[in-house]
C-alpha positions in Angstrom: 120.2 102.6 90.0 119.1 101.4 86.6 116.6 103.5 84.6 113.2 101.8 84.7 114.7 98.6 86.2 111.6 96.5 86.1 110.7 97.6 82.5 114.2 97.0 81.3 114.3 93.5 82.9 110.9 92.5 81.6 111.5 93.8 78.0 114.8 92.0 77.9 113.2 88.8 79.1 110.4 89.0 76.5 113.0 89.4 73.8 115.0 86.4 75.1 111.8 84.3 75.4 111.1 84.8 71.7 114.7 84.8 70.5 116.8 82.7 72.9 119.9 83.1 70.8 119.7 86.9 70.7 122.5 89.0 72.1 123.1 92.7 72.2 124.4 93.9 68.9 125.0 97.5 67.6 123.8 97.9 64.0 122.8 100.7 61.8 119.1 100.5 62.1 118.7 101.1 58.3 120.6 97.8 57.6 118.5 95.6 59.9 116.8 93.0 57.6 114.8 90.8 60.0 113.1 90.6 63.4 116.0 88.7 65.0 118.4 91.4 64.1 116.0 94.0 65.4 115.7 92.0 68.7 119.5 92.0 69.1 119.6 95.7 68.4 116.8 96.3 71.0 118.8 94.4 73.6 121.8 96.6 72.8 119.7 99.7 73.2 118.3 98.5 76.6 121.9 98.1 77.8 123.2 101.4 76.3 120.3 103.6 77.4 121.4 103.2 81.0 124.5 105.3 80.3 122.6 108.4 79.0 121.0 111.4 80.6 117.3 111.3 81.4 115.7 112.9 78.2 117.8 110.7 75.9 117.1 107.6 78.0 113.4 108.3 77.7 113.5 108.6 73.9 115.4 105.4 73.6 113.1 103.5 75.9 110.1 104.8 74.0 111.7 103.6 70.7 112.3 100.1 72.2 108.8 99.9 73.5 107.3 100.9 70.2 109.4 98.5 68.2 108.6 95.7 70.6 104.9 96.3 70.1 105.4 96.3 66.3 107.2 93.0 66.5 104.4 91.5 68.6 106.7 90.9 71.6 104.5 93.0 73.9 101.1 94.6 73.8 100.4 98.3 74.6 98.5 97.2 77.7 101.4 95.1 79.0 103.8 97.9 78.2 101.7 100.3 80.3 101.4 97.9 83.2 105.1 97.1 83.3 106.1 100.8 83.1 103.9 101.6 86.1 106.0 99.2 88.2 108.8 101.8 88.0 106.7 104.9 88.7 106.1 106.4 92.1 102.4 107.2 91.7 101.0 103.7 91.1 
């Protein structure tokens, strides 16, 4: 089962809505020069984090969520609402 399946799906969809030509790309984060490259990198991270153990997945998901907020792709309130869809204690 995917880690945070609803969150992963919605975050990916929000990236694709803003950047329809984006595709997952691994880059050294220090060489990313614009928002489109960051969006491609975040798509890559969302795919890759599914392969990791729980603590690392959580760190990566937090990074993706924070970056998406900085890019204006999602608000903190939206982030919290979407994250709750994957939690048992709604």
